[in-house]
C-alpha angles and dihedrals in degrees: 000000000000119000127209106222110215126220092254091063095044089049092055092047096047098047116108092217102042115179119245089248089062094063098088090046092049090046090053091049090051090052091051090050092047090050090048090238100118112110131191130206117206093243090057091048088053093049092050093050096043116098097020104150106215132043090231093054090046092052093047093049093043091052092047092051092049087077086073116069119217121243105251107242122215135195093268091058091059093043093050091047091054092046091052091046091053094046093049093045091053087054095048097259117132126200141153123266089241092054092051090048090053090050092050093049091048093046096049092049100035091243126149125232119228109204144141091206111119091211088078 
């Protein structure tokens, strides 16, 4: 099964000074990559690359991430994300548009989401 790797996991793995608690998460990401199961969504790629301080770091990270193809999103992904957003909002649950998009993409394709974000 393919797994969408969320920004929170990539962030832990790409930090130079990762905390000791990050080790099992990073090991699991490495296993997903080795098994060719790690998936990116364009919005996650954008989040990872946003805020990189130097042009050299940006280029290095961009080139590294190019090894991971993005899931091609279709109209139904966006519609399902909006539907989920509206349903949750009516029931008092808040979330970001990106998080709902990830959920819609994962749901429609029977993917998992690997995240450390408590919103999920």
